[in-house]
C-alpha positions as a printed NumPy array, in Angstrom:
array([[ 54.706, -53.604,  71.391],
       [ 51.427, -53.559,  73.814],
       [ 49.82 , -56.627,  75.492],
       [ 46.164, -56.08 ,  74.818],
       [ 44.976, -59.766,  76.85 ],
       [ 43.354, -58.755,  80.343],
       [ 43.414, -61.402,  82.784],
       [ 40.188, -61.533,  84.485],
       [ 40.444, -62.446,  88.212],
       [ 37.295, -64.531,  87.821],
       [ 35.561, -65.673,  84.627],
       [ 33.967, -62.576,  82.845],
       [ 30.093, -62.832,  82.18 ],
       [ 29.133, -60.543,  79.419],
       [ 25.848, -61.674,  79.685],
       [ 25.537, -60.724,  83.114],
       [ 23.09 , -61.645,  86.454],
       [ 21.766, -60.058,  89.109],
       [ 24.718, -62.474,  91.63 ],
       [ 27.666, -60.736,  89.799],
       [ 26.538, -57.875,  89.432],
       [ 25.799, -57.658,  93.235],
       [ 29.505, -59.182,  93.744],
       [ 30.872, -56.678,  91.2  ],
       [ 28.996, -53.901,  93.859],
       [ 30.939, -55.887,  96.957],
       [ 34.231, -56.013,  95.613],
       [ 33.604, -52.142,  94.669],
       [ 31.746, -50.804,  97.181],
       [ 35.173, -50.245,  99.594],
       [ 36.663, -47.918,  97.207],
       [ 33.684, -45.328,  98.05 ],
       [ 34.052, -43.586, 101.355],
       [ 30.651, -42.321, 102.549],
       [ 30.591, -38.776, 103.236],
       [ 30.138, -37.713, 106.845],
       [ 28.005, -34.489, 106.068],
       [ 24.078, -35.223, 106.541],
       [ 21.5  , -35.524, 103.543],
       [ 20.617, -33.073, 100.759],
       [ 17.998, -29.904, 101.035],
       [ 16.164, -28.92 ,  98.256],
       [ 17.251, -25.978,  96.366],
       [ 15.205, -23.756,  95.498],
       [ 15.199, -23.401,  91.444],
       [ 15.972, -19.631,  91.223],
       [ 19.262, -20.499,  93.144],
       [ 21.054, -22.689,  90.515],
       [ 23.417, -20.8  ,  87.849],
       [ 25.475, -21.79 ,  85.295],
       [ 23.834, -25.027,  84.258],
       [ 23.628, -25.551,  80.943],
       [ 22.162, -28.609,  78.544],
       [ 22.804, -28.718,  75.947],
       [ 20.129, -28.819,  72.54 ],
       [ 20.226, -32.936,  71.372],
       [ 20.653, -33.721,  75.173],
       [ 17.484, -31.573,  75.927],
       [ 15.593, -32.246,  73.419],
       [ 16.475, -36.08 ,  73.82 ],
       [ 15.322, -35.378,  77.363],
       [ 12.458, -33.9  ,  76.095],
       [ 11.826, -37.51 ,  73.767],
       [ 11.592, -39.512,  77.116],
       [  7.893, -40.594,  78.749],
       [  9.711, -40.335,  82.472],
       [ 11.472, -37.064,  81.625],
       [  9.426, -34.496,  79.036],
       [  5.103, -36.283,  79.365]])
């Protein structure tokens, strides 16, 4: 039998607020290491090969004012 109950170490706030979001980020930050390399440089579009976007995703982005207009 599977136990589906989850014990949260702190009360779960499904509505969320900025304080809980900051706390979540602070608890998660130690899990990821910062790369030692420098900042990424721009890449010419001519050098990008093999990238495919499904038609539904392209239509979705085209319909978003931040990307398509």
